[in-house]
GULUMGU-806125 format. One record per residue (C-alpha): residue number from 1; residue in three letters; x, y, z. Coordinates in steps of 0.02 Angstrom, whole numbers, plus 32768, in hexadecimal, padded with zeros to 4 digits. Example, Ala and Ser with C-alpha at 12.3 -4.5 7.8 and 13.67 -1.06 7.14 Angstrom:
BEGIN
> 1,ALA,8267,7F1F,8186;
> 2,SER,82AC,7FCB,8165;
This chain:
BEGIN
> 1,UNK,8B58,1AC8,51CA;
> 2,UNK,8B5F,1B59,514D;
> 3,UNK,8AA1,1B5B,5139;
> 4,UNK,8A2B,1BBD,51A9;
> 5,UNK,8A2B,1B78,5258;
> 6,UNK,8982,1B3F,529B;
> 7,UNK,895D,1B6E,5350;
> 8,UNK,891C,1ACE,53A3;
> 9,UNK,8893,1ACA,5425;
> 10,UNK,88CB,1A9D,54D7;
> 11,UNK,8887,19EB,54D3;
> 12,UNK,88DB,19C0,542F;
> 13,UNK,897C,1A10,546D;
> 14,UNK,8983,199E,5504;
> 15,UNK,8953,1902,54A3;
> 16,UNK,89DE,1921,5425;
> 17,UNK,8A59,194F,54AF;
> 18,UNK,8A40,18A9,5509;
> 19,UNK,8A3F,184A,5465;
> 20,UNK,8AEB,1886,5430;
> 21,UNK,8B33,186C,54DE;
> 22,UNK,8AF1,17BA,54E1;
> 23,UNK,8B3F,179C,5437;
> 24,UNK,8BE9,17CF,5479;
> 25,UNK,8BD2,175B,550E;
> 26,UNK,8B9C,16CB,549D;
> 27,UNK,8C39,16E3,5435;
> 28,UNK,8CA0,16C4,54D0;
> 29,UNK,8C43,1624,54F9;
> 30,UNK,8C56,15E1,5448;
> 31,UNK,8D10,1609,5444;
> 32,UNK,8D35,15BB,54EF;
> 33,UNK,8CD1,151D,54CB;
> 34,UNK,8D1B,1505,541E;
> 35,UNK,8DD2,152D,543D;
> 36,UNK,8E5A,14A9,544F;
> 37,UNK,8ED6,1502,54C1;
> 38,UNK,8EBB,14FC,557F;
> 39,UNK,8EED,15B3,5589;
> 40,UNK,8E4F,15D8,5525;
> 41,UNK,8DD4,1550,5558;
> 42,UNK,8E03,1553,5612;
> 43,UNK,8E57,15F9,563A;
> 44,UNK,8DF1,165F,55BF;
> 45,UNK,8E81,16CA,557E;
> 46,UNK,8E12,1715,54F6;
> 47,UNK,8D9B,17A5,54D4;
> 48,UNK,8D0B,17CA,545F;
> 49,UNK,8CBA,1868,541C;
> 50,UNK,8C4B,18B6,5397;
> 51,UNK,8C6B,1957,5338;
> 52,UNK,8C07,19BE,52BF;
> 53,UNK,8C36,19CD,5207;
> 54,UNK,8CB8,1A53,522F;
> 55,UNK,8D0D,19E3,52AE;
> 56,UNK,8CCB,1A40,5346;
> 57,UNK,8CB6,19CC,53DC;
> 58,UNK,8BFD,19B9,5409;
> 59,UNK,8BF7,191E,5478;
> 60,UNK,8C71,18AC,54D1;
> 61,UNK,8C6E,1811,553D;
> 62,UNK,8C9F,180C,55F4;
> 63,UNK,8D4D,17DE,55C1;
> 64,UNK,8DFE,1820,55D8;
> 65,UNK,8E10,18DF,55E4;
> 66,UNK,8EB9,18E8,558D;
> 67,UNK,8E72,188A,54F6;
> 68,UNK,8DD0,18EB,54ED;
> 69,UNK,8E21,1996,54F2;
> 70,UNK,8E97,1962,5468;
> 71,UNK,8E07,1922,53FD;
> 72,UNK,8DBD,19D0,5402;
> 73,UNK,8E45,19F7,5380;
> 74,UNK,8E59,1952,5322;
> 75,UNK,8DD0,195E,52A0;
> 76,UNK,8DF2,1A16,5280;
> 77,UNK,8EA8,19EB,525E;
> 78,UNK,8E73,1959,51EE;
> 79,UNK,8E07,19CF,5185;
> 80,UNK,8E9C,1A42,516C;
> 81,UNK,8EF5,19B0,5117;
> 82,UNK,8E68,194C,50C8;
> 83,UNK,8DE4,19B3,506B;
> 84,UNK,8D31,198B,509C;
> 85,UNK,8D0B,1967,4FE4;
> 86,UNK,8D85,18D4,4FEB;
> 87,UNK,8D22,187D,5075;
> 88,UNK,8C9F,17F6,5054;
> 89,UNK,8C22,1792,50BC;
> 90,UNK,8C7A,16FD,510A;
> 91,UNK,8D28,174B,5108;
> 92,UNK,8D8E,173C,51A7;
> 93,UNK,8E2A,17A6,51B5;
> 94,UNK,8EAB,1771,5233;
> 95,UNK,8F36,17DC,527B;
> 96,UNK,8FAA,17EC,530F;
> 97,UNK,900B,1880,52CA;
> 98,UNK,9031,18F8,535B;
> 99,UNK,901B,198A,52E4;
> 100,UNK,8F6A,1955,52B7;
> 101,UNK,8F18,1982,535A;
> 102,UNK,8F7E,18F9,53AB;
> 103,UNK,8FD6,18CD,544C;
> 104,UNK,904D,1839,543F;
> 105,UNK,9066,17AE,53C1;
> 106,UNK,9015,171C,5420;
> 107,UNK,8F6D,1778,5421;
> 108,UNK,8F20,174C,5379;
> 109,UNK,8E84,17AA,5340;
> 110,UNK,8DFF,1769,52CA;
> 111,UNK,8D95,17EF,5274;
> 112,UNK,8CF6,17C8,5213;
> 113,UNK,8C97,184C,51AE;
> 114,UNK,8BD9,183D,51BB;
> 115,UNK,8B69,186E,5129;
> 116,UNK,8AAE,188F,5127;
> 117,UNK,8A53,18AC,5084;
> 118,UNK,8AFA,18AE,502A;
> 119,UNK,8B3D,193A,5097;
> 120,UNK,8BC7,1932,511A;
> 121,UNK,8B74,1955,51C2;
> 122,UNK,8BE5,1911,524B;
> 123,UNK,8C7B,18A5,527B;
> 124,UNK,8C8F,1815,52F4;
> 125,UNK,8D3D,180D,533E;
> 126,UNK,8D8B,1797,53BB;
> 127,UNK,8E38,1785,5405;
> 128,UNK,8E85,16E1,543E;
> 129,UNK,8F2D,16C7,5491;
> 130,UNK,8F88,163F,542F;
> 131,UNK,8FFE,15DB,54A0;
> 132,UNK,9080,15E7,5416;
> 133,UNK,9098,165F,5385;
> 134,UNK,9146,1625,5353;
> 135,UNK,91E5,167F,5382;
> 136,UNK,9286,164C,53D6;
> 137,UNK,9238,15F0,546B;
> 138,UNK,91A3,157E,5487;
> 139,UNK,9110,15E8,54BD;
> 140,UNK,9157,1683,5468;
> 141,UNK,918E,16D6,550A;
> 142,UNK,9245,16FC,54EA;
> 143,UNK,929F,1755,5576;
> 144,UNK,9334,1771,5506;
> 145,UNK,92D1,17BD,5476;
> 146,UNK,9319,1860,5439;
> 147,UNK,929C,1879,53AB;
> 148,UNK,91EF,1839,5383;
> 149,UNK,922F,17BD,5302;
> 150,UNK,9270,174D,538E;
> 151,UNK,91C3,174C,53DC;
> 152,UNK,9167,16F6,5350;
> 153,UNK,9104,1705,52AF;
> 154,UNK,90B7,17B0,528B;
> 155,UNK,9018,179B,5224;
> 156,UNK,8FDE,1835,51C6;
> 157,UNK,8F22,183E,51A6;
> 158,UNK,8F06,17AC,512E;
> 159,UNK,8E67,174A,5103;
> 160,UNK,8E7D,169A,5148;
> 161,UNK,8DC8,1679,5116;
> 162,UNK,8D81,16BE,5073;
> 163,UNK,8CC5,16C3,5056;
> 164,UNK,8CB0,163E,50DD;
> 165,UNK,8D35,15C5,509D;
> 166,UNK,8DE1,15A6,50E9;
> 167,UNK,8E70,15F8,508B;
> 168,UNK,8ED9,155A,509A;
> 169,UNK,8F7A,159C,5050;
> 170,UNK,8F7C,1632,50C4;
> 171,UNK,8F49,15C4,5157;
> 172,UNK,8FD9,1550,512F;
> 173,UNK,9052,15E2,512E;
> 174,UNK,901B,1618,51DB;
> 175,UNK,9010,156A,5229;
> 176,UNK,90BA,1537,51E3;
> 177,UNK,910C,15BE,524D;
> 178,UNK,90C0,1596,52F7;
> 179,UNK,90D7,1505,536F;
> 180,UNK,9045,1490,538F;
> 181,UNK,8FFE,14A0,52E0;
> 182,UNK,8F61,1436,52FD;
> 183,UNK,8F35,148C,539F;
> 184,UNK,8F4E,1539,5352;
> 185,UNK,8EDD,1509,52C0;
> 186,UNK,8E57,14D3,533B;
> 187,UNK,8E64,1578,5398;
> 188,UNK,8E56,15DA,52F6;
> 189,UNK,8DBB,1577,52C2;
> 190,UNK,8D6F,15A1,536B;
> 191,UNK,8D8F,1659,5348;
> 192,UNK,8D3C,1646,529E;
> 193,UNK,8CA6,15F1,52EE;
> 194,UNK,8C90,1678,5373;
> 195,UNK,8C89,1701,52EF;
> 196,UNK,8C15,169A,5280;
> 197,UNK,8B99,1687,530F;
> 198,UNK,8BA5,1741,5334;
> 199,UNK,8B83,176D,527F;
> 200,UNK,8AEA,16FC,5279;
> 201,UNK,8AA4,1742,531B;
> 202,UNK,8AC3,17F7,52EB;
> 203,UNK,8A6E,17DE,5243;
> 204,UNK,89D4,17A0,52A0;
> 205,UNK,89D2,1846,52FD;
> 206,UNK,89E5,18A8,525A;
> 207,UNK,895B,1842,5208;
> 208,UNK,88E5,1860,529A;
> 209,UNK,88FE,191B,52B2;
> 210,UNK,894A,1957,520E;
> 211,UNK,89F9,1997,51ED;
> 212,UNK,89CF,1A4F,520A;
> 213,UNK,8985,1A2C,52B6;
> 214,UNK,8A14,19BD,52EF;
> 215,UNK,8A94,1A3B,52B2;
> 216,UNK,8A35,1AC4,530B;
> 217,UNK,8A3C,1A5E,53AB;
> 218,UNK,8AF8,1A46,5397;
> 219,UNK,8B12,1B01,5381;
> 220,UNK,8AA8,1B1F,541C;
> 221,UNK,8B11,1AA3,5481;
> 222,UNK,8BAE,1B06,5459;
> 223,UNK,8B5F,1BAF,5481;
> 224,UNK,8B19,1B72,5527;
> 225,UNK,8BC1,1B2B,5561;
> 226,UNK,8C19,1BCB,552E;
> 227,UNK,8B9E,1C36,5590;
> 228,UNK,8BAE,1BC7,562A;
> 229,UNK,8C6C,1BCA,5625;
> 230,UNK,8C6F,1C88,5610;
> 231,UNK,8BFD,1C99,56A7;
> 232,UNK,8C6B,1C25,570E;
> 233,UNK,8D08,1C88,56E0;
> 234,UNK,8CAF,1D2C,5707;
> 235,UNK,8C91,1CED,57B9;
> 236,UNK,8D4E,1CE5,57D5;
> 237,UNK,8D9D,1D7D,5826;
> 238,UNK,8DED,1DD6,5790;
> 239,UNK,8EAA,1DDD,578E;
> 240,UNK,8F4B,1D81,5768;
> 241,UNK,8F77,1CDD,57BE;
> 242,UNK,901F,1C85,57B0;
> 243,UNK,9047,1BCE,57CD;
> 244,UNK,90CF,1B50,57A8;
> 245,UNK,90FB,1A9A,57BC;
> 246,UNK,9190,1A2F,578C;
> 247,UNK,91B1,198F,572D;
> 248,UNK,9234,191C,577B;
> 249,UNK,9299,190C,56DB;
> 250,UNK,928F,18DD,5624;
> 251,UNK,92F0,1839,5632;
> 252,UNK,9382,1887,55D5;
> 253,UNK,93D3,18E6,5663;
> 254,UNK,936A,1985,565A;
> 255,UNK,9309,19B1,56F6;
> 256,UNK,92B1,19E7,575D;
> 257,UNK,924A,1A39,56D3;
> 258,UNK,91DC,1AD0,56F9;
> 259,UNK,9129,1AE4,56BE;
> 260,UNK,90F8,1B99,56DF;
> 261,UNK,9050,1BED,56BE;
> 262,UNK,9002,1C97,56D8;
> 263,UNK,8F45,1C97,56D4;
> 264,UNK,8EE9,1D38,56AC;
> 265,UNK,8E30,1D39,56D7;
> 266,UNK,8DB8,1DC4,56AA;
> 267,UNK,8D1E,1DF2,5644;
> 268,UNK,8CE8,1D3D,5630;
> 269,UNK,8D8B,1D06,55DF;
> 270,UNK,8E22,1CA4,5619;
> 271,UNK,8ECF,1CBB,55CE;
> 272,UNK,8F5F,1C48,55FD;
> 273,UNK,9013,1C75,55D6;
> 274,UNK,9099,1BEF,55E9;
> 275,UNK,912E,1C62,55D8;
> 276,UNK,91BB,1C27,5648;
> 277,UNK,9199,1B6F,5626;
> 278,UNK,922D,1AFD,5602;
> 279,UNK,9268,1AF4,554E;
> 280,UNK,9257,1A59,54E1;
> 281,UNK,92B9,19CA,552E;
> 282,UNK,931F,193C,54E0;
> 283,UNK,92BC,18B2,5537;
> 284,UNK,9209,1877,5519;
> 285,UNK,91AF,18F0,558F;
> 286,UNK,917E,1972,550D;
> 287,UNK,90C3,1990,54F5;
> 288,UNK,9067,19CD,545C;
> 289,UNK,900D,1A74,5460;
> 290,UNK,8F6A,1A12,5452;
> 291,UNK,8F93,19B1,54F1;
> 292,UNK,8FBD,1A55,5549;
> 293,UNK,8F16,1A9F,5515;
> 294,UNK,8EBD,1A00,554A;
> 295,UNK,8F09,1A0C,55F8;
> 296,UNK,8ED3,1AC2,5607;
> 297,UNK,8E22,1A9A,55CE;
> 298,UNK,8E16,1A0F,564F;
> 299,UNK,8E58,1A7B,56DD;
> 300,UNK,8DE4,1B0C,56B3;
> 301,UNK,8D4B,1A9E,56A9;
> 302,UNK,8D77,1A3A,5746;
> 303,UNK,8D8E,1AD7,57AF;
> 304,UNK,8D0E,1B4C,5764;
> 305,UNK,8C7F,1AE1,5725;
> 306,UNK,8C89,1A24,5724;
> 307,UNK,8BD0,1A1F,56FB;
> 308,UNK,8BE8,1A84,565A;
> 309,UNK,8BD2,1A12,55C3;
> 310,UNK,8C7E,19F5,5577;
> 311,UNK,8C7E,1A29,54C1;
> 312,UNK,8CD5,1AA6,5450;
> 313,UNK,8C6A,1B36,5492;
> 314,UNK,8CA5,1B17,5543;
> 315,UNK,8D56,1B44,550D;
> 316,UNK,8D32,1BE2,54A9;
> 317,UNK,8D52,1C5A,553C;
> 318,UNK,8DFF,1C0F,555C;
> 319,UNK,8E9B,1C48,5500;
> 320,UNK,8F4F,1C0F,5512;
> 321,UNK,8FFE,1C4C,54EF;
> 322,UNK,9078,1BBA,54E4;
> 323,UNK,912D,1BE8,54BE;
> 324,UNK,9167,1B92,541D;
> 325,UNK,91F1,1B12,5434;
> 326,UNK,91C4,1AFE,54EA;
> 327,UNK,91A0,1A57,553C;
> 328,UNK,90E8,1A81,5520;
> 329,UNK,90F8,1AA3,5464;
> 330,UNK,9196,1A4F,5423;
> 331,UNK,91D5,1A3C,5371;
> 332,UNK,9187,19B5,5302;
> 333,UNK,9211,1936,531E;
> 334,UNK,9218,193F,53DC;
> 335,UNK,91FA,189D,543E;
> 336,UNK,9159,18AA,54A1;
> 337,UNK,9115,1802,54D7;
> 338,UNK,9118,1834,558F;
> 339,UNK,90E2,18E8,5576;
> 340,UNK,9031,18AF,5552;
> 341,UNK,900C,1872,5602;
> 342,UNK,909C,18B5,566D;
> 343,UNK,90BA,1968,5633;
> 344,UNK,8FFF,1984,561D;
> 345,UNK,8FE6,195C,56D5;
> 346,UNK,9066,19E0,5706;
> 347,UNK,9003,1A5F,56A0;
> 348,UNK,8F68,1A33,5705;
> 349,UNK,8FC7,1A41,57A9;
> 350,UNK,9010,1AEA,5778;
> 351,UNK,8F63,1B2D,574D;
> 352,UNK,8F1A,1AE9,57EF;
> 353,UNK,8FA5,1B39,5854;
> 354,UNK,8F8B,1BDE,57FA;
> 355,UNK,8ED1,1BE3,581E;
> 356,UNK,8EDA,1B9E,58D0;
> 357,UNK,8ED1,1C4C,5922;
> 358,UNK,8E35,1C76,58BD;
> 359,UNK,8DE0,1BCD,58D5;
> 360,UNK,8E17,1B87,597E;
> 361,UNK,8D77,1B23,5992;
> 362,UNK,8D8B,1ACB,58EA;
> 363,UNK,8E46,1AAB,58D5;
> 364,UNK,8E8B,1A03,590C;
> 365,UNK,8F3E,19E1,593F;
> 366,UNK,8FB6,1985,58CD;
> 367,UNK,8F8D,18D0,58A5;
> 368,UNK,8FD9,1846,583A;
> 369,UNK,8FF5,18BB,57A8;
> 370,UNK,9049,1832,5744;
> 371,UNK,9011,179C,56E2;
> 372,UNK,9086,1733,574B;
> 373,UNK,90A2,16CD,56AE;
> 374,UNK,90FC,1628,56C3;
> 375,UNK,9106,15B9,5629;
> 376,UNK,9144,1505,5624;
> 377,UNK,9156,14BA,5578;
> 378,UNK,91A0,141F,552A;
> 379,UNK,916E,1377,54E0;
> 380,UNK,9107,12E8,5527;
> 381,UNK,9144,1234,5528;
> 382,UNK,90F2,1218,547E;
> 383,UNK,9148,12B1,5434;
> 384,UNK,90B0,1323,5432;
> 385,UNK,90DB,13D5,5469;
> 386,UNK,908F,1425,5503;
> 387,UNK,908D,14D8,5541;
> 388,UNK,9046,1502,55EC;
> 389,UNK,9020,15BD,55EB;
> 390,UNK,8FEC,15EB,569B;
> 391,UNK,8FD5,1696,56EA;
> 392,UNK,8FCE,16AD,57A6;
> 393,UNK,8F60,1722,5809;
> 394,UNK,8F97,176E,58AE;
> 395,UNK,8F54,17D8,593B;
> 396,UNK,8EDD,1864,590E;
> 397,UNK,8F07,1910,5951;
> 398,UNK,8E9D,194E,59E1;
> 399,UNK,8E22,19DD,59D1;
> 400,UNK,8DCB,1A5A,5A42;
> 401,UNK,8D3A,19E0,5A55;
> 402,UNK,8D8A,1936,5A6E;
> 403,UNK,8E20,18C2,5A72;
> 404,UNK,8E68,1883,59CF;
> 405,UNK,8E33,17D9,598E;
> 406,UNK,8EAA,1746,5987;
> 407,UNK,8EF4,16F2,58EE;
> 408,UNK,8E99,1750,5863;
> 409,UNK,8EC5,17B4,57C8;
> 410,UNK,8EA6,186F,57C2;
> 411,UNK,8E95,18FA,5743;
> 412,UNK,8ECA,18CE,5692;
> 413,UNK,8ECC,1810,56A5;
> 414,UNK,8E28,17B2,56B2;
> 415,UNK,8E57,16FE,568A;
> 416,UNK,8E31,1667,56F5;
> 417,UNK,8EB0,15F0,573D;
> 418,UNK,8EC5,1546,56ED;
> 419,UNK,8E81,14C5,5768;
> 420,UNK,8EFF,144C,57B5;
> 421,UNK,8E9D,13B9,576C;
> 422,UNK,8EAD,1400,56BC;
> 423,UNK,8F67,1422,56CE;
> 424,UNK,8F89,1372,5708;
> 425,UNK,8F1D,1322,5681;
> 426,UNK,8F58,138E,55F0;
> 427,UNK,9011,13A0,5618;
> 428,UNK,90A1,1335,565C;
> 429,UNK,909E,139A,56FD;
> 430,UNK,9066,137F,57B0;
> 431,UNK,902C,140D,581F;
> 432,UNK,9081,13F0,58C6;
> 433,UNK,902A,147A,5927;
> 434,UNK,8FAB,1505,5911;
> 435,UNK,8F95,1575,59AA;
> 436,UNK,8F91,1627,59E8;
> 437,UNK,9031,167C,5A23;
> 438,UNK,9022,16BD,5AD7;
> 439,UNK,906B,1769,5AFE;
> 440,UNK,9069,179D,5A47;
> 441,UNK,8FE2,1824,5A54;
> 442,UNK,9017,18D4,5A83;
> 443,UNK,8FDE,1911,5B2E;
> 444,UNK,8F67,19A3,5B3E;
> 445,UNK,8EC0,19DC,5B81;
> 446,UNK,8E88,1962,5AFE;
> 447,UNK,8F09,18DD,5AD1;
> 448,UNK,8F39,18A2,5A25;
> 449,UNK,8F06,17F7,59E7;
> 450,UNK,8F79,1760,59EC;
> 451,UNK,8FDF,171D,595D;
> 452,UNK,8FD3,166B,591B;
> 453,UNK,9056,15E1,591F;
> 454,UNK,9058,1559,5899;
> 455,UNK,90DF,14D6,5879;
> 456,UNK,90ED,1476,57D5;
> 457,UNK,9155,13D6,57C3;
> 458,UNK,9190,13A7,5715;
> 459,UNK,916D,12F0,56E7;
> 460,UNK,91B1,12F8,5636;
> 461,UNK,926B,12DA,5614;
> 462,UNK,928B,1391,55EF;
> 463,UNK,9233,1436,55D1;
> 464,UNK,924C,14F1,55C3;
> 465,UNK,9217,156E,5648;
> 466,UNK,91E9,161F,5614;
> 467,UNK,91B6,16AC,5689;
> 468,UNK,916C,1758,566D;
> 469,UNK,9150,179D,571B;
> 470,UNK,9154,1849,576C;
> 471,UNK,9146,1881,5822;
> 472,UNK,91E1,181C,5851;
> 473,UNK,924B,18B3,587E;
> 474,UNK,91C8,193C,5894;
> 475,UNK,9137,18F5,58FA;
> 476,UNK,9080,1929,58F2;
> 477,UNK,906F,19D3,5941;
> 478,UNK,900C,1A04,59DA;
> 479,UNK,8FA2,1AA2,59DB;
> 480,UNK,8F7C,1B27,5A5D;
> 481,UNK,8FF7,1ADB,5AD9;
> 482,UNK,8FDA,1A24,5AB0;
> 483,UNK,9070,19B2,5A9C;
> 484,UNK,90AA,195F,59FB;
> 485,UNK,9080,18A9,59D9;
> 486,UNK,9103,1820,59CC;
> 487,UNK,915A,1814,5922;
> 488,UNK,9147,1788,58A3;
> 489,UNK,91C0,16F4,58A9;
> 490,UNK,91E7,1662,5836;
> 491,UNK,925D,15D7,586E;
> 492,UNK,929C,153D,5812;
> 493,UNK,92CF,14A3,5876;
> 494,UNK,9331,1418,581F;
> 495,UNK,9373,1395,5897;
> 496,UNK,93D4,13F1,591D;
> 497,UNK,93E5,148D,58B4;
> 498,UNK,9371,151F,58D6;
> 499,UNK,9379,15B7,5863;
> 500,UNK,9318,1658,5859;
> 501,UNK,92CB,1672,57AD;
> 502,UNK,92CA,171F,5760;
> 503,UNK,922E,1779,572B;
> 504,UNK,925D,1770,5673;
> 505,UNK,92BA,16CF,5657;
> 506,UNK,92C3,1633,55EB;
> 507,UNK,9319,1599,5633;
> 508,UNK,931D,14DD,561A;
> 509,UNK,92CF,1463,5697;
> 510,UNK,92F7,13AD,56B7;
> 511,UNK,9280,1324,56EC;
> 512,UNK,9249,1338,57A1;
> 513,UNK,926C,13F3,57A7;
> 514,UNK,91F2,1456,5811;
> 515,UNK,91C1,1508,57E5;
> 516,UNK,9177,1568,5878;
> 517,UNK,9114,1606,585A;
> 518,UNK,90EA,167D,58E8;
> 519,UNK,9081,170D,58AA;
> 520,UNK,9087,17B7,58FD;
> 521,UNK,9013,17F6,5985;
> 522,UNK,8FA9,1892,5978;
> 523,UNK,8FD3,193B,59C3;
> 524,UNK,8F7E,197B,5A5F;
> 525,UNK,8F09,1A12,5A6E;
> 526,UNK,8F1F,1A8D,5AFE;
> 527,UNK,8F94,1A87,5B94;
> 528,UNK,8FA7,19D9,5BE2;
> 529,UNK,8F8D,1A1F,5C92;
> 530,UNK,8EDC,1A4F,5C5F;
> 531,UNK,8EA8,199B,5C40;
> 532,UNK,8E23,1968,5CBE;
> 533,UNK,8E69,18F5,5D43;
> 534,UNK,8DE8,186C,5D26;
> 535,UNK,8E17,1863,5C6D;
> 536,UNK,8ED1,185B,5C93;
> 537,UNK,8EB3,17CC,5D0B;
> 538,UNK,8E46,1771,5C8D;
> 539,UNK,8ED0,1783,5C0A;
> 540,UNK,8F48,1720,5C79;
> 541,UNK,8EC7,169A,5CA0;
> 542,UNK,8E96,1684,5BE9;
> 543,UNK,8F4A,1678,5BAC;
> 544,UNK,8F50,171C,5B4E;
> 545,UNK,8FE6,174D,5BB6;
> 546,UNK,9065,16E0,5C0E;
> 547,UNK,905E,16F8,5CC9;
> 548,UNK,90EB,167F,5CF6;
> 549,UNK,9141,1628,5C64;
> 550,UNK,917D,157A,5C95;
> 551,UNK,91A6,1526,5BEF;
> 552,UNK,91E7,1553,5B45;
> 553,UNK,9195,153F,5A9E;
> 554,UNK,91EF,14AA,5A4E;
> 555,UNK,91E8,14F9,59A1;
> 556,UNK,9224,15AB,59B7;
> 557,UNK,9272,15AB,5A64;
> 558,UNK,91FA,1632,5A9E;
> 559,UNK,91B5,1624,5B4D;
> 560,UNK,9104,15E6,5B5E;
> 561,UNK,9093,15BB,5BF0;
């Protein structure tokens, strides 16, 4: 990219644009269809992207926002540690180091340099959530972690494939420190395959158009997105906007935890200052500065220009101040497994709340801003380990235009649910119920969506239950007079004993235990008294609200129609 940049003609520009976007999408398909873990092949907890030779993001799949924003930094951080002259065709560097453009240890990134005519021209990078990366508990979600060493193996950028061949000794080192060795190897080979396909496809584009033209197109992509984002920011009324939201707790006794932001808009730039945010906490709710930036990038693009192509240029007009040693930029040894998908969501909510007065027609009320992670892990009858990693959507927050949707994921999480049939065929579990939760959406001119109830019965002799859930104490917020949605709940039933499960907890389960998950409802938009009468009546008829409760839910004891 140091040579003179060629200005492409409009037709070539669009052909190359769609080519690189299709490559990123194909990477996703290859990874999902090749992976071993249900969390990858069914839920799709993965993301794929392409960068230029400098590590600048140029194309990404329709994947998970928190991953994609982080990967805008990953290759640049790799190049600060591994000189470009040390890279070769066929190398695949693997890392989950939070300091290398990372988020949390279970998210493992595979990075492949791509050469054309003997020159480094691009990188293919993908991220896959491994169901286990070692650590003190199965699944690597450790509520009691007080440093990152309890959360699993930290892999600095190392070549697990060298010139196209597996680096078996290094692979053995990694796989010897994670649970489910064979499954993890299969997932890693799927990551290798996705990048290999991307490299082959991208080289076809370089061969067809020439390196100078393709690099010129990439530079144009970045400049176009930058110009569009600057124009979108310039349309905001200039000024300072303040917002905040709160985490329930960190699982170690600290909480509620404040996420505060002041947004300054003007002259086509956006500056976000997180002064006043909670300091680094003992428990695993710390987030890396890359995760914080990723959440900001998502919120800005979602509110200001969702149609703007997401690449490194899109983020040039946005600057951040993150206080060091805060929960949003902790020290290198801080535990952070939950900060990736819980604290990041609070950043999004704080930014949305800050910009609500300026963008009342675009902001949505609070939704299930939590992964709702419930993990059940143990051993099958034949001794083989299993780890069900399941996240739970809830009710979407309402907006100025419509009611919130039911039982979906919002904002930073974009994974699918694992189908009941897959859970029951892959794991010693039975899904006892899967239904919407009446009365869980916040009332308003437009009501929030409903949460989802699922109950899992353990069929194995014993297992471990791990949770990483927010919105249990502080529910999804309503906006402009709308009411808050119902909070998240997790309950464990063993025989006649019924116990509430904390949002950050590890506990043992016995055979026959039932874990019931009730995800939160979405917040309402506008005063409830402004809801049209015919819609309020339809809500009662359709079961969105309970007109006259007559029975009780047998799992949680909550009233239901």
